[in-house]
Backbone bond lengths (Angstrom), bond angles and torsions (degrees), N, CA, C in turn:
res aa  C-N    CA-C-N  psi(-1)  N-CA   C-N-CA  omega(-1)  CA-C   N-CA-C  phi
1 X - - - 1.464 - - 1.520 108.49 -
2 X 1.303 116.16 129.13 1.467 120.33 -177.55 1.518 110.17 -69.91
3 X 1.293 114.58 140.26 1.462 120.43 178.86 1.514 109.53 -77.80
4 X 1.324 116.50 128.87 1.455 121.09 -178.89 1.524 110.06 -70.82
5 X 1.315 116.23 132.37 1.469 120.63 179.69 1.516 110.12 -69.82
6 X 1.301 115.39 136.49 1.457 119.81 178.56 1.518 109.93 -79.43
7 X 1.317 116.04 155.59 1.459 120.99 179.13 1.519 109.42 -67.71
8 X 1.320 117.17 140.45 1.459 118.75 179.05 1.520 110.85 -65.22
9 X 1.319 115.14 146.54 1.462 119.60 178.90 1.519 109.42 -66.53
10 X 1.330 117.81 141.70 1.465 119.83 179.91 1.524 111.12 -67.50
11 X 1.324 115.34 150.07 1.453 119.79 174.72 1.522 107.64 -74.00
12 X 1.316 115.97 125.34 1.464 119.31 -170.03 1.524 112.80 -105.78
13 X 1.330 117.51 1.10 1.457 119.58 -179.66 1.521 109.92 -111.74
14 X 1.336 117.23 138.68 1.465 119.82 173.81 1.529 110.21 -58.13
15 X 1.335 116.09 148.58 1.454 120.24 -176.88 1.525 112.71 -82.63
16 X 1.318 116.96 -36.43 1.460 119.68 -179.66 1.517 109.44 -154.47
17 X 1.325 115.27 165.19 1.455 121.53 179.57 1.517 109.10 -108.66
18 X 1.343 116.78 142.72 1.469 118.84 179.59 1.527 110.52 -71.05
19 X 1.316 116.44 134.19 1.465 121.42 -178.52 1.530 112.37 -109.56
20 X 1.315 116.26 -46.12 1.452 119.98 -177.58 1.525 110.50 -85.00
21 X 1.340 115.09 161.36 1.464 120.34 -175.26 1.525 111.43 -59.69
22 X 1.329 117.30 -41.73 1.466 119.67 -178.87 1.525 110.90 -64.41
23 X 1.327 116.47 -41.19 1.466 119.86 179.00 1.519 110.80 -65.29
24 X 1.337 117.45 -40.85 1.470 120.04 178.22 1.523 111.06 -63.22
25 X 1.330 116.72 -38.59 1.466 120.70 177.22 1.526 110.39 -62.51
26 X 1.339 116.66 -43.17 1.460 120.57 179.95 1.523 111.41 -63.38
27 X 1.328 116.60 -45.49 1.466 120.17 -179.00 1.527 110.52 -66.02
28 X 1.335 118.24 -37.96 1.463 119.92 176.58 1.531 110.45 -62.37
29 X 1.338 116.73 -40.59 1.466 119.87 177.41 1.528 110.80 -63.84
30 X 1.327 117.36 -37.11 1.470 121.33 176.73 1.524 110.05 -63.25
31 X 1.333 117.38 -44.79 1.463 120.30 178.90 1.533 110.72 -62.55
32 X 1.333 116.93 -42.02 1.471 120.35 -179.74 1.529 110.72 -61.87
33 X 1.334 116.64 -42.53 1.469 120.13 178.55 1.528 110.53 -66.90
34 X 1.303 116.43 -39.17 1.468 121.86 177.96 1.535 110.54 -56.65
35 X 1.334 116.41 -47.41 1.465 120.36 -179.96 1.530 110.64 -64.54
36 X 1.313 117.84 -44.43 1.467 120.65 -179.38 1.525 111.50 -60.19
37 X 1.327 116.39 -44.42 1.466 119.67 -177.86 1.521 110.69 -68.58
38 X 1.326 117.73 -41.04 1.472 119.60 177.52 1.526 109.68 -60.70
39 X 1.326 117.38 -46.79 1.464 120.66 -179.31 1.529 111.19 -61.69
40 X 1.301 116.95 -36.12 1.469 121.84 -175.65 1.522 112.45 -83.39
41 X 1.343 117.44 -44.20 1.457 121.05 -170.14 1.520 114.66 -112.50
42 X 1.325 118.02 -16.70 1.454 121.10 -175.65 1.515 111.98 88.82
43 X 1.326 115.60 162.16 1.458 121.20 -176.59 1.528 112.91 -62.24
44 X 1.328 117.41 -42.49 1.465 120.31 -174.24 1.526 112.78 -64.12
45 X 1.330 117.70 -28.28 1.462 120.84 179.97 1.529 112.30 -96.54
46 X 1.299 116.54 0.44 1.461 120.56 179.47 1.524 109.18 -81.29
47 X 1.325 117.12 131.39 1.462 122.18 176.58 1.524 109.29 -133.04
48 X 1.319 115.55 156.79 1.464 118.92 177.95 1.527 110.21 -64.15
49 X 1.309 117.34 -32.63 1.466 120.24 178.65 1.523 110.69 -63.95
50 X 1.335 116.96 -43.62 1.465 120.20 176.96 1.526 110.89 -60.17
51 X 1.330 116.14 -42.09 1.467 120.07 -178.88 1.525 109.74 -64.52
52 X 1.323 117.32 -42.70 1.461 120.65 179.71 1.527 110.94 -62.86
53 X 1.338 117.25 -45.08 1.460 121.05 -179.57 1.532 111.20 -63.17
54 X 1.323 116.20 -42.59 1.466 119.00 -178.93 1.527 111.81 -71.19
55 X 1.323 116.06 -30.57 1.455 119.74 177.81 1.522 111.31 -75.46
56 X 1.333 116.35 -30.38 1.450 120.44 -176.29 1.509 113.12 88.23
57 X 1.333 116.15 25.91 1.462 120.07 177.39 1.522 108.45 -117.80
58 X 1.314 115.78 160.62 1.459 120.23 177.34 1.524 109.80 -68.11
59 X 1.333 115.90 146.65 1.459 120.00 178.25 1.527 110.18 -57.40
60 X 1.315 116.65 -38.95 1.454 120.27 178.93 1.519 112.68 -62.52
61 X 1.338 116.82 -34.93 1.466 120.07 176.95 1.517 110.51 -64.92
62 X 1.331 116.74 -43.03 1.460 119.87 177.82 1.524 110.47 -62.70
63 X 1.351 116.42 -41.65 1.458 119.97 -179.04 1.527 112.35 -66.42
64 X 1.336 116.96 -22.59 1.466 119.33 175.24 1.528 111.16 -59.16
65 X 1.326 115.78 -28.95 1.467 121.22 -179.48 1.524 112.18 -105.24
66 X 1.338 115.99 -42.18 1.464 120.06 -171.12 1.532 109.66 -131.80
67 X 1.333 118.04 103.23 1.467 120.99 -176.18 1.524 114.17 -76.17
68 X 1.313 118.79 -5.83 1.466 122.20 178.80 1.521 107.96 -158.02
69 X 1.328 115.35 167.88 1.464 116.62 178.23 1.523 110.79 -71.48
70 X 1.332 117.83 -24.47 1.462 120.04 174.06 1.520 110.43 -66.36
71 X 1.328 116.56 -41.40 1.466 120.31 176.59 1.525 110.78 -65.14
72 X 1.327 116.75 -37.17 1.462 120.80 176.72 1.520 110.39 -63.28
73 X 1.322 116.19 -42.16 1.460 119.11 178.03 1.523 111.10 -64.78
74 X 1.316 117.16 -42.58 1.460 120.66 177.58 1.525 110.64 -59.11
75 X 1.334 116.56 -43.58 1.460 119.85 178.02 1.507 112.57 -64.42
76 X 1.339 116.63 -37.74 1.464 120.01 179.59 1.519 111.21 -65.36
77 X 1.322 117.56 -44.45 1.470 120.64 179.42 1.528 110.17 -61.74
78 X 1.332 115.90 -44.20 1.457 119.51 178.64 1.522 111.13 -61.89
79 X 1.322 116.48 -40.55 1.462 122.10 177.75 1.529 110.60 -60.04
80 X 1.317 117.02 -43.39 1.472 120.78 -179.32 1.524 110.91 -64.38
81 X 1.326 117.85 -41.29 1.464 120.99 178.55 1.524 110.17 -64.18
82 X 1.326 116.78 -43.28 1.463 119.85 179.39 1.521 111.01 -64.30
83 X 1.334 117.64 -39.63 1.460 120.75 176.45 1.519 111.17 -61.47
84 X 1.322 116.60 -43.67 1.454 121.78 179.54 1.523 110.77 -60.73
85 X 1.320 116.88 -47.39 1.460 120.83 -179.73 1.526 110.52 -61.45
86 X 1.330 117.08 -42.60 1.461 120.81 -179.74 1.524 111.29 -64.06
87 X 1.339 117.27 -40.82 1.468 120.67 179.78 1.530 111.06 -65.53
88 X 1.330 116.99 -41.12 1.464 119.67 179.30 1.533 110.23 -66.01
89 X 1.320 116.79 -44.15 1.464 119.38 179.18 1.527 111.04 -60.18
90 X 1.331 116.42 -40.75 1.461 120.43 -177.23 1.525 112.30 -75.43
91 X 1.323 117.27 -42.81 1.461 120.73 -170.12 1.519 114.02 -96.80
92 X 1.333 117.77 -18.14 1.466 120.24 -174.92 1.526 111.44 -118.85
93 X 1.328 117.96 -43.97 1.465 120.89 -176.88 1.517 111.69 -81.34
94 X 1.320 117.52 -45.16 1.464 121.09 -170.85 1.531 115.30 -68.15
95 X 1.343 121.02 -39.56 1.470 119.51 -176.60 1.529 112.22 -57.43
96 X 1.335 115.93 139.25 1.467 120.58 -176.93 1.530 113.27 -88.59
97 X 1.316 117.12 -26.78 1.461 120.13 -169.83 1.530 113.04 -112.53
98 X 1.318 118.00 27.28 1.469 120.67 -177.82 1.529 109.83 -95.55
99 X 1.339 118.14 122.69 1.473 120.16 176.51 1.535 110.85 -60.37
100 X 1.330 115.96 153.66 1.462 119.04 -172.93 1.515 112.65 -62.29
101 X 1.342 117.70 -35.71 1.474 118.96 -179.90 1.523 110.76 -63.99
102 X 1.333 116.08 -39.42 1.465 119.69 178.70 1.531 110.44 -66.63
103 X 1.332 117.08 -37.61 1.466 119.41 177.13 1.527 110.73 -61.95
104 X 1.325 116.31 -46.58 1.467 119.60 -177.24 1.527 110.53 -66.84
105 X 1.330 117.52 -41.22 1.464 120.13 178.00 1.522 110.65 -59.22
106 X 1.322 115.64 -45.71 1.460 119.76 -179.22 1.528 110.98 -65.49
107 X 1.323 116.20 -41.25 1.460 120.70 178.23 1.521 110.73 -58.95
108 X 1.329 116.87 -48.56 1.465 120.77 -176.89 1.522 110.61 -63.52
109 X 1.325 117.46 -41.19 1.465 119.74 179.44 1.524 111.57 -61.33
110 X 1.320 115.61 -40.94 1.458 118.73 179.29 1.527 111.25 -69.77
111 X 1.325 117.38 -45.33 1.465 120.50 -178.69 1.522 111.90 -65.69
112 X 1.316 116.46 -31.71 1.465 120.23 -179.43 1.523 112.73 -83.33
113 X 1.337 116.58 -0.85 1.453 120.04 177.02 1.504 115.10 81.00
114 X 1.340 117.92 14.87 1.456 119.92 -177.32 1.526 112.75 -78.33
115 X 1.318 117.76 -22.97 1.467 121.26 -179.98 1.523 109.03 -133.59
116 X 1.313 116.31 46.87 1.457 121.15 -175.47 1.522 110.44 -121.53
117 X 1.350 117.55 136.61 1.463 119.61 177.10 1.525 113.01 -78.46
118 X 1.338 117.37 -7.74 1.467 120.40 -177.85 1.523 110.63 -67.66
119 X 1.321 116.04 144.46 1.463 122.15 177.52 1.520 108.74 -113.77
120 X 1.337 115.55 131.27 1.452 120.48 178.13 1.521 109.45 -130.41
121 X 1.315 115.65 150.41 1.460 122.45 179.54 1.525 108.02 -126.30
122 X 1.342 118.23 144.24 1.475 119.35 -179.35 1.523 114.21 -54.92
123 X 1.336 118.19 -31.83 1.465 119.91 -179.83 1.525 112.33 -62.73
124 X 1.330 116.97 -17.88 1.460 119.76 178.70 1.527 111.20 -63.36
125 X 1.319 117.12 -27.79 1.457 119.68 178.15 1.529 110.25 -66.03
126 X 1.342 117.01 -35.31 1.457 120.22 177.41 1.531 111.67 -69.70
127 X 1.331 116.60 -29.63 1.459 120.90 -178.85 1.521 112.54 -77.93
128 X 1.318 117.12 -22.32 1.455 120.34 -170.85 1.532 113.94 -53.85
129 X 1.356 119.41 -45.15 1.477 118.10 179.88 1.520 113.33 -62.97
130 X 1.340 117.57 -21.68 1.462 120.56 -178.86 1.522 112.72 -84.49
131 X 1.324 118.18 -21.79 1.466 119.17 -172.76 1.519 113.70 -116.12
132 X 1.322 118.35 -16.82 1.470 119.88 -173.76 1.524 109.64 -128.00
133 X 1.321 116.70 119.30 1.454 119.42 175.18 1.529 109.31 -85.79
134 X 1.319 116.53 175.41 1.464 120.64 -175.47 1.529 112.05 -62.02
135 X 1.328 116.72 -30.90 1.468 119.39 -179.98 1.527 111.00 -66.63
136 X 1.322 117.09 -43.26 1.458 120.49 178.93 1.522 111.31 -68.05
137 X 1.321 116.71 -38.69 1.461 119.67 177.96 1.525 111.23 -64.74
138 X 1.330 116.71 -40.23 1.463 120.41 177.48 1.524 111.04 -64.99
139 X 1.322 116.33 -38.07 1.465 120.03 178.34 1.525 110.76 -61.88
140 X 1.330 116.64 -46.49 1.462 120.09 179.31 1.524 110.87 -63.20
141 X 1.328 116.48 -40.86 1.468 120.86 178.89 1.524 110.29 -60.24
142 X 1.324 116.73 -47.74 1.459 120.86 -177.99 1.531 111.69 -65.05
143 X 1.325 116.49 -39.00 1.470 119.61 179.95 1.527 111.09 -65.16
144 X 1.324 117.09 -42.13 1.462 120.05 -179.48 1.523 111.17 -71.79
145 X 1.329 117.48 -35.93 1.458 120.20 175.15 1.524 110.06 -64.84
146 X 1.319 117.15 -41.36 1.456 120.37 176.46 1.511 112.05 -63.15
147 X 1.327 116.75 -32.62 1.464 120.82 176.57 1.524 110.59 -62.39
148 X 1.320 116.27 -44.52 1.468 120.44 175.61 1.529 110.41 -55.75
149 X 1.328 115.96 -46.29 1.458 119.04 -176.29 1.528 111.33 -65.27
150 X 1.335 118.06 -36.54 1.468 119.95 177.43 1.522 110.82 -63.77
151 X 1.330 116.15 -38.69 1.469 119.11 177.92 1.529 110.12 -65.40
152 X 1.310 117.59 -46.53 1.470 120.75 178.99 1.524 110.37 -59.65
153 X 1.321 117.81 -43.30 1.464 121.28 -179.98 1.524 111.92 -63.55
154 X 1.340 116.55 -28.29 1.467 120.19 179.34 1.523 112.57 -77.42
155 X 1.334 117.01 -13.13 1.467 121.14 -178.29 1.532 109.93 -85.10
156 X 1.315 116.84 82.40 1.464 120.79 -178.11 1.525 112.72 -65.76
157 X 1.326 117.63 -22.46 1.458 121.76 -177.70 1.528 112.22 -97.26
158 X 1.332 117.83 16.23 1.461 122.37 -179.97 1.521 109.44 -116.97
159 X 1.333 115.67 138.14 1.466 119.76 175.75 1.518 109.47 -63.02
160 X 1.332 117.90 154.30 1.474 120.62 -178.87 1.530 111.80 -54.67
161 X 1.312 114.80 141.51 1.464 121.86 178.42 1.519 107.68 -113.63
162 X 1.326 116.34 128.38 1.461 120.76 -176.61 1.529 110.96 -63.81
163 X 1.339 117.63 144.18 1.475 120.56 179.18 1.523 113.40 -55.71
164 X 1.352 117.17 -35.96 1.465 118.46 179.85 1.531 111.51 -68.27
165 X 1.332 116.72 -30.11 1.461 120.22 175.91 1.522 110.50 -70.11
166 X 1.334 116.16 -42.38 1.463 120.64 178.37 1.530 110.15 -59.72
167 X 1.324 116.55 -44.19 1.467 119.13 -179.56 1.529 111.20 -67.59
168 X 1.324 117.59 -36.75 1.464 119.96 177.70 1.529 110.82 -63.39
169 X 1.327 117.00 -40.08 1.463 120.68 178.33 1.530 110.43 -66.01
170 X 1.312 116.03 -42.24 1.470 120.14 177.72 1.532 110.69 -59.51
171 X 1.332 116.68 -45.87 1.463 120.01 179.51 1.524 111.63 -63.61
172 X 1.328 116.27 -40.68 1.459 120.01 -178.14 1.528 111.25 -65.06
173 X 1.334 116.55 -43.71 1.467 119.91 -175.66 1.527 111.19 -75.91
174 X 1.326 117.14 -53.55 1.466 119.46 -176.22 1.531 111.05 -69.90
175 X 1.337 116.25 -39.78 1.456 119.00 177.30 1.519 111.82 -65.13
176 X 1.327 116.83 -37.69 1.456 120.11 177.74 1.518 112.45 -64.72
177 X 1.331 115.86 -39.95 1.468 118.62 178.79 1.530 110.59 -63.85
178 X 1.321 116.26 -43.47 1.463 119.98 -179.95 1.529 111.06 -64.70
179 X 1.324 117.70 -39.92 1.462 120.51 -178.68 1.527 110.30 -70.06
180 X 1.339 116.43 -38.18 1.459 119.46 175.97 1.521 111.54 -60.92
181 X 1.338 116.37 -37.69 1.459 120.63 176.56 1.531 110.16 -66.93
182 X 1.317 116.17 -41.14 1.461 120.76 -177.77 1.527 111.55 -61.03
183 X 1.333 117.36 -43.65 1.465 120.65 -177.90 1.523 112.31 -92.37
184 X 1.337 115.98 4.53 1.468 122.31 172.26 1.527 112.66 62.69
185 X 1.321 115.99 48.48 1.462 118.91 172.66 1.524 109.54 -66.45
186 X 1.327 116.86 141.78 1.459 119.26 -179.34 1.533 110.64 -76.41
187 X 1.321 115.73 171.26 1.467 121.25 -174.23 1.524 112.12 -60.80
188 X 1.331 117.27 -36.59 1.463 119.91 -178.42 1.529 111.16 -66.18
189 X 1.321 117.00 -43.44 1.469 119.77 179.51 1.526 111.04 -69.43
190 X 1.327 117.67 -35.77 1.457 119.95 176.62 1.526 110.94 -66.18
191 X 1.324 117.56 -35.54 1.464 120.57 177.65 1.527 110.42 -66.89
192 X 1.335 117.27 -39.96 1.462 119.86 177.22 1.525 110.91 -65.05
193 X 1.329 115.59 -40.70 1.462 119.49 177.67 1.523 110.63 -61.92
194 X 1.316 117.30 -43.98 1.467 120.95 -179.84 1.521 110.96 -61.06
195 X 1.336 117.09 -41.09 1.464 120.33 178.72 1.525 110.94 -64.05
196 X 1.321 117.09 -38.54 1.461 120.23 177.84 1.526 111.35 -68.26
197 X 1.319 117.44 -36.84 1.457 120.13 177.55 1.523 111.08 -64.84
198 X 1.328 117.46 -38.07 1.476 120.36 174.15 1.524 109.71 -57.28
199 X 1.320 115.27 -49.79 1.464 120.27 -176.50 1.530 111.18 -63.22
200 X 1.317 116.87 -44.13 1.458 120.44 -177.37 1.528 111.92 -67.81
201 X 1.315 116.89 -43.38 1.467 120.21 -179.01 1.525 111.25 -64.01
202 X 1.318 116.61 -43.41 1.462 120.08 -179.94 1.522 110.40 -66.58
203 X 1.334 116.69 -41.73 1.464 119.69 179.12 1.519 111.01 -62.22
204 X 1.314 117.95 -41.29 1.461 120.94 179.61 1.527 110.68 -63.89
205 X 1.315 117.33 -43.66 1.463 120.18 -178.96 1.522 112.16 -67.94
206 X 1.314 116.65 -30.30 1.470 120.32 178.94 1.514 112.28 -72.65
207 X 1.332 117.32 -35.18 1.461 120.34 -168.90 1.529 114.12 -115.69
208 X 1.337 117.78 -5.72 1.458 119.05 -177.69 1.534 110.02 -73.30
209 X 1.322 119.36 119.86 1.461 120.45 178.88 1.525 111.18 -72.09
210 X 1.344 117.30 159.12 1.464 119.22 177.91 1.525 111.20 -57.72
211 X 1.337 116.38 140.98 1.457 121.02 178.76 1.529 109.99 -80.87
212 X 1.290 115.12 144.66 1.457 120.11 176.29 1.510 109.69 -108.43
213 X 1.309 115.94 139.76 1.458 120.28 -179.40 1.531 109.66 -77.29
């Protein structure tokens, strides 16, 4: 008896990135439709065809960027990380006259998702092994860790913070957000957690003595 061929694995990486303003507008509309359909129908009933129809673009246009819904999800996650980094650079790193405590408070609120337009669902944690390899995960980790360091460097009124402390804070905040998503903490508990992370991070920076090699 002939062995039945298995279905090919879906392509999980976006094919290209939008460069021109019109293309960026189209891709943003695709992401918005993607979120609406997931919220309404769930991941299992979400299809690229549904996203294209709801966006009002041709299926072929969507496939130019996202050859599968896994690739669309990968692009959406990457988009959210890039948005987060841009907001922190603009609102936390760039201002010249912001005291260090205000910078850290603002950073923590953004990293904890308290003032973010991004939408995440706990099922995304189950999808992660299917869409992100270790190289992409390491890239995101390094970019977010570098974001922390840019914020610390912008704090002219703060004593130097050791790199190992910066990385520990990054792990505590980003890892905590991911774990809260995994166990499906509600918005109220996540807000309390974010407030505690603000308090803990500021307290550590105020009282942590310089590290010795």
